VMD Tcl script that draws the C-alpha trace (Angstrom):
set ca {
  {18.21 130.13 138.61}
  {19.23 131.88 141.83}
  {16.50 133.81 143.63}
  {16.51 136.58 146.20}
  {16.60 135.30 149.78}
  {15.48 136.57 153.17}
  {17.65 136.44 156.28}
  {16.86 137.13 159.93}
  {18.80 138.13 163.03}
  {17.90 138.86 166.64}
  {20.99 140.93 167.32}
  {19.54 144.34 168.08}
  {21.62 147.02 166.46}
  {23.70 144.51 164.51}
  {25.95 146.18 162.00}
  {26.11 143.57 159.23}
  {29.08 141.68 157.86}
  {30.92 139.30 160.19}
  {29.66 141.14 163.28}
  {26.10 139.86 162.80}
  {24.91 136.28 162.55}
  {22.28 136.02 159.84}
  {19.98 132.99 159.66}
  {18.54 131.80 156.37}
  {14.79 132.45 156.44}
  {12.36 130.00 154.92}
  {9.29 132.15 154.32}
  {6.94 129.35 153.40}
  {6.27 130.15 149.76}
  {3.54 132.46 148.49}
  {3.70 135.75 146.71}
  {5.95 138.47 148.07}
  {5.96 141.94 146.64}
  {7.75 145.08 147.66}
  {5.65 148.18 147.13}
  {7.33 151.56 146.85}
  {4.47 154.01 147.40}
  {4.29 157.79 147.69}
  {3.20 159.07 151.10}
  {-0.04 161.07 150.89}
  {0.48 164.84 150.65}
  {4.26 164.37 150.54}
  {6.93 164.13 147.85}
  {8.69 160.99 149.04}
  {7.86 157.31 148.98}
  {8.35 154.39 151.37}
  {8.70 150.69 150.68}
  {6.64 148.02 152.38}
  {6.47 144.25 152.06}
  {3.17 142.84 150.81}
  {2.87 139.23 151.87}
  {2.92 137.36 155.15}
  {5.93 135.27 156.09}
  {5.13 131.79 157.37}
  {8.04 130.66 159.50}
  {8.26 126.98 160.47}
  {10.66 124.48 162.05}
  {14.00 126.09 162.93}
  {12.74 129.56 162.05}
  {9.73 129.07 164.32}
  {11.97 127.93 167.15}
  {14.32 130.87 166.56}
  {11.49 133.37 167.01}
  {9.50 131.53 169.65}
  {12.45 130.93 171.99}
  {13.74 134.50 171.89}
  {13.14 136.94 174.73}
  {9.81 138.74 174.57}
  {11.32 142.16 173.86}
  {13.59 140.92 171.08}
  {13.70 143.05 167.96}
  {14.03 140.85 164.88}
  {15.64 142.31 161.77}
  {14.85 140.84 158.34}
  {16.72 141.64 155.13}
  {16.26 140.75 151.47}
  {19.44 139.90 149.59}
  {19.59 139.74 145.80}
  {21.42 136.90 144.04}
  {25.19 137.45 144.12}
  {25.08 140.11 146.82}
  {26.73 139.58 150.21}
  {24.52 139.00 153.25}
  {24.92 142.44 154.78}
  {22.58 144.96 156.38}
  {24.20 147.85 154.58}
  {23.86 146.19 151.15}
  {20.42 144.67 151.63}
  {17.79 145.28 148.94}
  {15.13 145.69 151.62}
  {15.06 145.78 155.42}
  {12.25 145.12 157.86}
  {11.73 144.46 161.54}
  {9.20 143.00 163.94}
  {8.57 142.08 167.58}
  {6.78 139.03 168.90}
  {3.72 141.21 169.42}
  {3.52 141.61 165.63}
  {3.27 137.84 165.13}
  {0.53 135.25 165.11}
  {1.70 131.97 166.67}
  {0.45 128.47 165.81}
  {2.27 126.26 168.35}
  {0.34 123.13 167.40}
  {1.84 123.36 163.92}
  {5.08 125.06 165.02}
  {4.37 127.99 162.73}
  {4.52 131.75 163.17}
  {3.19 134.29 160.69}
  {4.33 137.88 160.46}
  {4.51 140.82 158.06}
  {7.60 142.84 159.03}
  {7.55 146.63 159.04}
  {9.90 148.36 156.64}
  {12.99 150.00 158.11}
  {14.21 152.98 156.09}
  {15.66 156.45 156.51}
  {12.19 157.86 157.26}
  {11.37 155.49 160.12}
  {12.40 157.67 163.07}
  {11.14 160.83 161.36}
  {7.67 159.40 160.73}
  {7.44 157.88 164.19}
  {8.57 161.11 165.85}
  {7.01 163.71 163.55}
  {4.27 164.62 166.04}
  {6.34 164.33 169.22}
  {6.54 167.59 171.11}
  {9.91 168.88 172.27}
  {10.80 171.94 174.29}
  {12.71 174.12 171.87}
  {14.54 175.80 174.75}
  {15.89 172.46 175.95}
  {16.98 171.48 172.44}
  {19.26 174.55 172.48}
  {19.47 175.49 168.82}
  {21.70 178.53 168.23}
  {20.05 181.85 169.02}
  {19.59 184.45 166.30}
  {18.87 188.17 166.65}
  {16.08 189.74 164.63}
  {15.30 193.41 164.11}
  {11.63 194.40 163.98}
  {9.77 197.68 163.71}
  {7.26 198.37 166.45}
  {4.98 200.32 164.12}
  {2.55 202.63 165.90}
  {-1.13 201.78 165.46}
  {-3.80 204.28 164.51}
  {-7.09 203.46 166.27}
  {-10.40 204.93 165.13}
  {-13.59 204.57 167.12}
  {-17.14 205.44 166.18}
  {-18.92 206.48 169.36}
  {-21.04 203.67 170.78}
  {-19.68 200.91 168.53}
  {-18.64 197.54 169.94}
  {-15.55 197.41 167.73}
  {-12.54 199.57 167.10}
  {-10.61 199.72 163.81}
  {-6.80 199.45 163.88}
  {-4.50 200.65 161.10}
  {-0.85 200.12 160.22}
  {-0.11 201.73 156.88}
  {-2.70 200.28 154.47}
  {-3.43 197.17 156.55}
  {-6.39 197.31 158.93}
  {-8.40 195.05 161.18}
  {-11.27 195.35 163.64}
  {-11.03 194.49 167.33}
  {-13.91 193.91 169.74}
  {-14.10 196.53 172.49}
  {-14.31 195.25 176.05}
  {-15.36 198.58 177.57}
  {-17.21 200.57 174.88}
  {-18.54 203.97 175.79}
  {-20.99 206.54 174.49}
  {-19.77 209.21 176.90}
  {-17.62 211.91 175.33}
  {-15.79 212.71 178.58}
  {-14.79 209.07 179.02}
  {-13.64 208.71 175.43}
  {-11.63 211.90 175.48}
  {-10.61 212.21 179.13}
  {-10.07 208.57 180.16}
  {-9.42 206.64 176.96}
  {-7.48 209.57 175.49}
  {-9.17 209.64 172.11}
  {-9.09 212.91 170.27}
  {-12.53 214.02 169.15}
  {-12.29 213.99 165.39}
  {-15.66 215.59 164.78}
  {-19.27 214.88 163.93}
  {-20.53 214.14 160.44}
  {-24.21 214.45 159.47}
  {-25.25 212.53 156.38}
  {-28.34 212.25 154.20}
  {-28.68 209.25 151.89}
  {-30.05 208.93 148.36}
  {-27.35 210.29 146.07}
  {-28.13 209.56 142.44}
  {-31.44 207.84 143.17}
  {-33.73 210.45 141.59}
  {-34.85 212.18 144.77}
  {-37.41 214.92 144.09}
  {-34.73 217.25 145.35}
  {-31.27 215.80 145.75}
  {-30.66 216.65 149.39}
  {-28.14 213.86 149.87}
  {-24.62 214.43 151.13}
  {-22.57 215.57 154.12}
  {-23.86 218.35 156.39}
  {-21.68 220.48 158.66}
  {-22.99 221.10 162.16}
  {-23.35 224.72 163.31}
  {-23.24 224.61 167.11}
  {-24.62 228.17 167.34}
  {-27.74 227.46 165.29}
  {-28.08 223.84 166.32}
  {-28.57 222.82 162.69}
  {-26.35 221.51 159.90}
  {-25.67 223.07 156.51}
  {-24.79 220.88 153.53}
  {-21.21 221.33 152.39}
  {-22.29 223.27 149.27}
  {-24.60 225.56 151.29}
  {-27.79 224.62 149.38}
  {-29.77 222.69 152.05}
  {-30.07 222.75 155.83}
  {-30.82 219.80 158.12}
  {-32.39 220.44 161.48}
  {-35.16 219.75 163.98}
  {-38.24 221.92 164.46}
  {-40.50 221.77 167.51}
  {-43.52 223.78 166.32}
  {-46.16 222.53 165.88}
  {-44.50 219.07 166.32}
  {-40.97 217.84 166.91}
  {-39.76 216.73 163.49}
  {-36.59 216.46 161.44}
  {-36.70 218.47 158.25}
  {-34.51 219.50 155.35}
  {-35.07 223.00 154.01}
  {-33.81 224.92 151.02}
  {-31.34 227.47 152.37}
  {-32.29 230.19 149.87}
  {-35.93 230.53 150.89}
  {-36.56 228.07 153.76}
  {-38.80 225.79 151.65}
  {-39.29 222.38 153.33}
  {-38.14 219.66 150.97}
  {-38.18 216.62 153.30}
  {-39.88 215.93 156.60}
  {-39.59 213.16 159.18}
  {-42.21 211.53 161.39}
  {-43.30 213.19 164.64}
  {-40.88 212.65 167.54}
  {-38.40 210.74 165.34}
  {-35.01 212.45 165.92}
  {-31.78 212.29 163.96}
  {-29.97 209.27 165.43}
  {-26.33 209.02 166.37}
  {-25.17 205.83 164.65}
  {-24.46 203.31 166.11}
  {-25.41 204.65 169.57}
  {-29.12 205.24 169.03}
  {-30.05 203.27 165.92}
  {-28.75 201.08 163.14}
  {-30.26 203.26 160.42}
  {-31.04 206.95 160.05}
  {-34.35 208.70 160.51}
  {-36.63 208.22 157.50}
  {-37.50 211.48 155.70}
  {-40.25 211.87 153.09}
  {-40.40 214.27 150.17}
  {-42.96 217.10 150.49}
  {-43.11 217.75 146.75}
  {-43.83 214.42 145.03}
  {-46.53 212.96 147.20}
  {-44.13 211.15 149.49}
  {-42.61 208.94 146.79}
  {-39.01 210.02 147.41}
  {-37.49 209.00 150.71}
  {-34.07 209.30 152.31}
  {-32.45 208.78 155.68}
  {-30.46 211.15 157.91}
  {-28.03 210.31 160.70}
  {-24.83 211.53 162.29}
  {-21.61 209.84 163.37}
  {-19.00 210.87 165.98}
  {-15.44 209.87 165.09}
  {-12.61 209.55 167.63}
  {-8.94 208.73 166.99}
  {-5.69 208.01 168.84}
  {-2.30 206.38 168.26}
  {-0.88 203.47 170.28}
  {2.86 203.85 170.85}
  {5.69 203.40 173.34}
  {7.10 206.86 172.72}
  {7.05 209.47 175.52}
  {6.51 212.31 173.05}
  {5.31 212.64 169.47}
  {5.72 215.84 167.46}
  {6.82 217.60 170.64}
  {3.66 216.60 172.52}
  {3.59 214.34 175.56}
  {1.84 211.00 175.27}
  {-0.36 209.45 177.96}
  {-0.02 206.15 179.79}
  {-2.69 203.66 178.77}
  {-5.34 203.76 181.54}
  {-5.94 200.78 183.80}
  {-9.42 200.42 182.34}
  {-9.44 201.13 178.63}
  {-11.77 200.58 175.70}
  {-9.86 197.32 175.04}
  {-8.09 195.23 177.67}
  {-5.03 194.11 175.70}
  {-2.67 196.53 173.97}
  {0.09 194.08 173.14}
  {3.49 195.73 173.32}
  {2.19 199.29 173.53}
  {2.16 201.30 176.77}
  {1.18 204.84 175.77}
  {-1.39 206.83 173.79}
  {-0.88 209.83 171.54}
  {-4.14 211.79 171.48}
  {-4.91 213.30 168.07}
  {-7.77 215.40 166.74}
  {-7.91 213.96 163.26}
  {-10.59 215.20 160.85}
  {-10.10 213.57 157.44}
  {-13.15 211.30 157.52}
  {-15.64 210.63 154.77}
  {-19.13 209.15 154.66}
  {-20.05 207.72 151.28}
  {-22.83 205.99 149.37}
  {-20.57 204.96 146.49}
  {-21.86 201.70 145.12}
  {-21.61 199.27 142.23}
  {-23.36 196.20 140.91}
  {-19.95 194.57 140.43}
  {-18.42 192.54 143.25}
  {-15.96 194.38 145.51}
  {-14.03 193.52 148.65}
  {-15.99 196.11 150.67}
  {-19.17 194.14 151.23}
  {-22.82 194.51 150.28}
  {-25.60 196.95 151.16}
  {-28.11 194.92 153.20}
  {-31.56 194.28 151.80}
  {-32.92 196.65 154.48}
  {-30.91 199.58 153.09}
  {-33.06 202.52 151.94}
  {-31.04 202.77 148.74}
  {-28.99 200.31 146.68}
  {-30.05 197.13 148.55}
  {-27.87 194.14 147.68}
  {-25.47 196.27 145.65}
  {-21.81 196.44 146.63}
  {-20.10 199.21 148.54}
  {-17.29 200.78 146.53}
  {-14.29 202.78 147.62}
  {-14.54 206.55 147.07}
  {-12.28 207.95 144.39}
  {-10.07 211.02 144.34}
  {-7.70 209.90 147.10}
  {-6.72 206.79 149.06}
  {-9.32 205.97 151.69}
  {-9.40 203.17 154.27}
  {-12.61 201.76 155.79}
  {-13.81 202.60 159.30}
  {-16.03 200.12 161.19}
  {-16.67 198.21 157.96}
  {-18.56 195.38 159.66}
  {-21.35 197.79 160.71}
  {-22.04 199.48 157.37}
  {-25.71 199.67 156.39}
  {-26.92 202.73 154.44}
  {-23.46 204.24 153.92}
  {-19.77 203.52 154.34}
  {-17.25 205.33 156.56}
  {-13.68 206.09 155.46}
  {-10.48 207.74 156.66}
  {-7.77 209.41 154.60}
  {-4.16 209.78 155.80}
  {-2.71 213.26 155.55}
  {0.99 214.16 155.69}
  {0.89 215.10 159.39}
  {-0.74 211.82 160.39}
  {1.82 209.84 158.41}
  {4.62 211.81 160.08}
  {3.13 211.25 163.55}
  {2.79 207.50 162.97}
  {6.39 207.31 161.79}
  {7.70 209.22 164.81}
  {5.60 207.08 167.16}
  {7.21 203.90 165.77}
  {10.60 202.43 166.67}
  {12.95 199.61 165.71}
  {14.07 197.07 168.29}
  {15.96 193.78 168.53}
  {14.50 190.44 169.60}
  {17.42 188.43 170.98}
  {15.85 184.98 171.31}
  {14.98 183.86 167.79}
  {15.79 180.71 165.83}
  {16.64 179.97 162.24}
  {14.38 177.17 161.06}
  {17.37 175.23 159.68}
  {18.79 174.99 163.21}
  {15.43 173.97 164.66}
  {15.04 171.18 162.09}
  {18.55 169.89 162.77}
  {17.88 169.69 166.52}
  {14.47 168.05 166.04}
  {15.98 165.37 163.80}
  {18.43 164.56 166.59}
  {15.65 164.59 169.18}
  {13.56 161.97 167.34}
  {16.60 159.69 167.14}
  {17.11 159.98 163.41}
  {20.52 159.71 161.79}
  {19.30 162.07 159.07}
  {21.00 165.47 158.96}
  {20.09 168.94 157.72}
  {22.40 171.90 157.15}
  {22.26 175.41 155.74}
  {23.83 174.75 152.34}
  {22.36 174.62 148.84}
  {22.96 170.86 148.77}
  {20.24 170.53 151.41}
  {17.95 173.09 149.75}
  {18.61 175.12 146.66}
  {15.27 176.83 147.26}
  {15.95 177.92 150.84}
  {19.73 178.28 150.89}
  {20.76 178.79 147.28}
  {21.66 182.37 146.40}
  {19.90 182.54 143.03}
  {16.83 180.31 143.05}
  {14.56 181.77 140.37}
  {11.29 180.82 142.11}
  {12.26 182.12 145.54}
  {13.66 185.40 144.27}
  {15.22 187.63 146.94}
  {17.39 185.55 149.29}
  {15.52 185.10 152.55}
  {16.19 183.19 155.77}
  {13.22 181.54 157.54}
  {13.24 182.46 161.24}
  {10.77 181.65 164.01}
  {10.20 183.50 167.27}
  {8.00 182.45 170.22}
  {5.15 184.99 170.13}
  {5.49 185.65 173.85}
  {9.00 186.97 173.16}
  {7.29 189.59 170.98}
  {4.34 190.42 173.21}
  {6.29 190.83 176.45}
  {8.27 193.62 174.84}
  {11.40 194.53 176.80}
  {11.58 191.16 178.57}
  {14.36 190.10 180.94}
  {13.90 186.38 180.37}
  {12.59 184.63 177.23}
  {9.64 182.27 177.23}
  {10.73 179.39 179.53}
  {8.97 176.55 177.67}
  {8.31 176.47 173.92}
  {6.80 173.30 172.48}
  {7.36 172.37 168.84}
  {7.25 169.34 166.54}
  {8.73 168.39 163.21}
  {5.20 168.29 161.86}
  {4.80 171.98 162.75}
  {7.76 172.82 160.51}
  {6.77 170.47 157.69}
  {3.21 171.90 157.64}
  {4.54 175.47 157.68}
  {6.84 174.88 154.73}
  {4.33 172.89 152.69}
  {1.38 175.24 153.16}
  {3.14 178.61 153.16}
  {6.14 178.10 150.86}
  {4.99 174.99 148.90}
  {8.19 173.31 150.08}
  {8.42 169.55 150.70}
  {11.04 167.35 152.28}
  {12.75 164.18 151.11}
  {15.63 162.13 152.49}
  {18.34 161.28 149.96}
  {20.63 158.23 149.90}
  {23.22 160.10 151.97}
  {20.79 160.41 154.91}
  {20.32 164.11 154.22}
  {16.96 165.78 154.61}
  {16.42 168.11 151.70}
  {13.76 170.81 151.35}
  {12.71 171.90 147.87}
  {9.82 173.68 146.24}
  {7.07 171.60 144.62}
  {8.39 172.48 141.16}
  {11.66 170.64 141.89}
  {9.72 167.42 142.47}
  {7.36 168.04 139.53}
  {10.41 168.06 137.26}
  {11.81 164.86 138.71}
  {14.47 166.47 140.91}
  {15.55 169.69 139.21}
  {14.61 173.34 138.73}
  {16.29 173.46 135.31}
  {13.89 171.10 133.53}
  {12.51 167.58 133.53}
  {14.73 164.70 134.63}
  {13.87 161.37 132.97}
  {14.89 158.29 134.94}
  {13.42 155.62 132.64}
  {12.06 155.77 129.11}
  {9.60 152.91 128.71}
  {9.11 153.80 125.05}
  {12.76 152.83 124.53}
  {12.88 149.85 126.91}
  {11.80 146.63 125.22}
  {10.15 143.34 126.15}
  {12.69 140.68 125.06}
  {9.86 138.24 124.31}
  {7.97 140.46 121.85}
  {10.58 143.04 120.89}
  {8.05 145.78 121.57}
  {8.52 148.70 123.93}
  {7.09 148.05 127.39}
  {4.86 151.13 127.05}
  {3.13 149.75 123.94}
  {-0.65 149.27 124.19}
  {-0.76 150.31 127.83}
  {-2.23 153.78 127.40}
  {-5.42 153.45 129.44}
  {-5.83 156.31 131.90}
  {-8.32 157.88 134.31}
  {-8.41 160.96 136.56}
  {-8.21 161.65 140.29}
  {-11.12 164.07 140.30}
  {-11.55 163.89 144.07}
  {-8.09 165.47 144.38}
  {-9.04 168.53 142.31}
  {-10.42 171.22 144.67}
  {-12.33 174.18 143.29}
  {-10.89 176.62 145.81}
  {-7.89 177.02 148.14}
  {-8.19 179.17 151.26}
  {-5.33 180.33 153.47}
  {-4.80 181.40 157.06}
  {-2.46 181.58 160.03}
  {-2.90 180.74 163.69}
  {-5.33 183.17 165.29}
  {-6.20 186.44 163.60}
  {-4.34 188.15 160.76}
  {-5.03 191.26 158.71}
  {-6.33 190.88 155.16}
  {-3.04 190.95 153.22}
  {-1.56 188.25 155.46}
  {-4.58 186.00 154.97}
  {-4.77 186.94 151.31}
  {-7.65 186.03 149.03}
  {-8.88 182.53 148.14}
  {-7.39 180.99 145.01}
  {-10.15 179.78 142.70}
  {-9.71 177.15 140.00}
  {-11.75 178.19 136.98}
  {-12.57 174.84 135.44}
  {-15.65 172.69 134.87}
  {-13.91 169.44 135.71}
  {-12.73 170.22 139.25}
  {-14.65 168.85 142.22}
  {-17.38 171.47 142.64}
  {-17.72 172.69 146.20}
  {-14.46 171.10 147.32}
  {-12.46 173.66 149.31}
  {-8.94 172.95 150.51}
  {-8.17 175.05 153.59}
  {-4.59 175.63 154.60}
  {-4.52 177.03 158.11}
  {-1.02 176.97 159.54}
  {-1.77 175.94 163.08}
  {1.26 177.07 165.10}
  {2.44 180.14 163.22}
  {1.46 183.71 162.42}
  {3.42 186.14 160.26}
  {1.51 189.39 160.84}
  {3.99 191.25 163.07}
  {1.98 194.45 163.32}
  {-1.18 192.67 164.40}
  {0.80 190.58 166.92}
  {2.22 193.80 168.38}
  {-1.37 194.91 168.96}
  {-2.05 191.81 171.06}
  {-5.64 190.99 171.90}
  {-7.47 187.76 172.55}
  {-7.22 186.72 168.90}
  {-3.42 186.51 169.07}
  {-2.38 183.07 170.30}
  {0.27 183.18 173.01}
  {1.56 179.64 172.50}
  {2.54 179.92 168.84}
  {5.41 181.32 166.80}
  {6.04 184.31 164.63}
  {7.30 183.16 161.22}
  {9.59 185.61 159.44}
  {11.04 185.54 155.95}
  {14.06 187.59 157.03}
  {16.70 189.44 155.06}
  {20.15 190.47 156.25}
  {21.25 193.76 154.71}
  {23.81 194.31 157.49}
  {24.90 192.40 160.55}
  {21.42 191.61 161.90}
  {18.46 189.82 160.31}
  {15.44 192.03 159.63}
  {11.78 191.56 158.81}
  {11.74 193.66 155.63}
  {9.11 196.16 154.56}
  {7.73 194.75 151.31}
  {5.55 196.59 148.81}
  {2.70 194.22 147.91}
  {0.38 195.43 145.14}
  {-2.98 193.80 144.51}
  {-4.32 196.51 142.21}
  {-4.59 200.30 141.97}
  {-6.94 200.32 144.97}
  {-5.08 197.87 147.16}
  {-1.40 198.38 147.86}
  {0.47 197.60 151.08}
  {3.83 198.29 152.65}
  {3.98 195.19 154.82}
  {6.48 194.39 157.52}
  {7.40 190.75 156.81}
  {5.49 191.01 153.55}
  {7.29 188.02 152.00}
  {5.40 185.91 154.55}
  {1.97 187.32 153.66}
  {-0.32 185.16 151.57}
  {-0.96 188.21 149.39}
  {2.68 187.77 148.30}
  {3.13 184.01 148.76}
  {0.20 182.83 146.63}
  {1.02 184.65 143.36}
  {4.72 183.91 143.71}
  {4.94 180.38 145.13}
  {1.50 178.76 144.77}
  {0.91 178.79 140.99}
  {2.41 175.32 140.66}
  {0.80 171.90 140.63}
  {-2.76 173.22 140.23}
  {-5.76 171.31 138.87}
  {-6.32 173.61 135.86}
  {-4.66 176.45 133.97}
  {-7.22 179.21 134.51}
  {-7.19 180.51 138.07}
  {-8.08 183.55 140.16}
  {-5.39 184.85 142.55}
  {-5.80 187.99 144.66}
  {-9.18 188.55 142.94}
  {-7.70 188.59 139.41}
  {-7.61 186.05 136.60}
  {-4.22 184.57 135.82}
  {-2.66 181.32 134.60}
  {-1.08 178.47 136.53}
  {2.63 177.92 135.86}
  {2.40 174.13 136.15}
  {-0.49 171.71 136.41}
  {-1.04 168.89 138.85}
  {-0.41 165.35 137.70}
  {-3.85 163.81 138.15}
  {-4.06 161.64 135.01}
  {-3.44 158.07 136.18}
  {-1.82 155.31 134.13}
  {-0.78 151.76 135.02}
  {1.94 149.81 133.22}
  {2.83 146.17 133.81}
  {6.28 144.92 132.86}
  {8.81 142.24 133.75}
  {12.26 143.72 133.97}
  {15.07 144.40 136.38}
  {14.87 148.08 135.40}
  {14.57 150.27 138.50}
  {11.64 152.68 138.45}
  {12.00 155.44 141.03}
  {9.44 157.86 142.45}
  {11.59 160.98 142.13}
  {12.74 161.02 138.50}
  {10.12 160.93 135.74}
  {9.20 157.94 133.62}
  {8.41 158.32 129.91}
  {5.47 156.43 128.40}
  {3.47 156.93 125.22}
  {1.20 159.31 127.19}
  {4.08 161.52 128.26}
  {6.51 162.03 131.12}
  {4.81 160.75 134.24}
  {5.75 160.50 137.87}
  {5.57 157.08 139.49}
  {3.60 157.16 142.72}
  {3.41 153.41 143.30}
  {5.76 150.70 142.06}
  {4.97 147.12 143.02}
  {7.59 144.48 142.20}
  {7.42 140.75 142.73}
  {10.71 139.83 144.38}
  {10.90 136.47 142.64}
  {9.53 137.12 139.14}
  {10.60 140.79 138.81}
  {7.17 141.63 137.41}
  {6.34 145.26 138.12}
  {3.07 147.15 138.33}
  {3.90 150.82 137.81}
  {1.32 153.48 138.64}
  {2.06 156.87 137.11}
  {0.61 160.37 137.30}
  {0.65 162.61 134.25}
  {-0.26 166.29 133.83}
  {-4.05 166.65 133.85}
  {-4.63 168.80 130.75}
}
mol new
graphics top color blue
foreach p $ca { graphics top sphere $p radius 0.5 }
foreach p [lrange $ca 0 end-1] q [lrange $ca 1 end] { graphics top cylinder $p $q radius 0.2 }
display resetview
């Protein structure tokens, strides 16, 4: 019976057929198996030859006498097939440096490396190339330079930045406690002073808690409802006291020479006051806070008022693209003790808090409030509310602009494939990616075009010349797509690199439903007449591949909606404590935060945009992203925020059905295939790693197929859905 045969040539770049001289290869017996195995964390497989070739006599001489830098090509030809590179069943290659020579016995041993369509891609995936030199076509992108509201609490070492409902804190490089510096140099508007007494709802002997309004004439502060007054007396001793406004009765009294502190300038917590009516059992704290606000912009005027140039020395050193300040006297601030025993996203009262230690801060009700200096909260929380005038000022202080030097990712990938020397192609048609380029992919939803921009082209603002050198690799793109969009690549038989969402590969190569390549319940052993799948139903689980939590992030800093919330797998059988962190190393998608600049914004990375094209120019759209009734955003480039990406693209291939996304319980759409089965069979039937294979357990996906080239025996390793 005819058997497969190996052939060898030393003609580098030989094209097969009559143009190449192939020498019959005597491999010296032994077992030779070709293993088609899935690449870790990818959705494609590569073949390799298991077994060492032992070349003797003429074959030894052929290899030994060749020049040192000779590339040897080896092919496997099935019985009846022509000896041709293009029709070979398997192809490998080696150099002399891959061999072990035994000259005394005239023998050389070698295990050739597989040559396939992935070879150049894998070898070049981490090679850096200058994107400018690759010259992919340029694309224009319209962005909004949204003005940034900045709020400062006098004396703090951080400032809070706001764009719509998104906010983030920034470390101050030149903090100040001096009002004249804050108002006259840094151009903050003084938004007012708030006095506050803690203890609301705690059973104080007299409920003196709440906000007090300072009366500059009297030098004391009256509670908003007019019932109590907070002040300092100096006779007989200097003390803070709270009196009943109706008759001057002293309800609470502080220690001698312990003044009301300005937080965070003078103290972390307020002055401790003791009840004068219950034997000192009831206690509360009093403090005051000075709020300042301004708007970063590039506009010369806002609401008919001139803006100021950012001073040479400012409270922060880096203002990103902004050059001017609009000084505003904004007053809608709130100090609150709202609390809950339930978990919230606002943090926890410290155990040193006078009231509610270890309980959670909660957002005040009655309007939409945003936190101020959240990282410094102790006995109370600080909040700001947007009024109509502020919203109008922020809108007028913003502007749209065009970035001329941007790149569609499809063009970048095409140029990188050329740069690594691959013959694989990639184009912007649905044949190369229904997910990215198809007009009606149900998972992707709104048609979007992935675009990248060197961050320096954003930060420089109105630049004359783009960034001169921009390094990038194929791995950068592959990681971006896999971790952000859950998109994987595969090379088809036509040497085309395709990108598709994980669900396409889960189904065996389709979004419409499962594609079955081989049904082993209907393929029979000719010796026994039984289906090959019979009595081979043993299985086990890949528990180590089942993380309990997924966490997300971009290069450098991003605001909360762009980072999103961790995704938790609510199951007892996942690997407890295992956290899978996806931090996309070269990209950031938070345009508004990038505009703000700062040391946390990497200058050597890229902005990633999920762009739309409503007219003639691509745009980063404003997307309404709703977490719940308390958390709703209008995000520029919102389709590239993890708050949007995770619930829309990441509910596939998960370890268990019950999950938490964006802090809420939900259900996975598809489950990971982590149930492992092995089937042994002897057949010429091809088992692929893309289409599914049916066994008595179900429709599984082959991740490793080992076939003996002489006996045709196959060991097939399959993954099935976990639950």
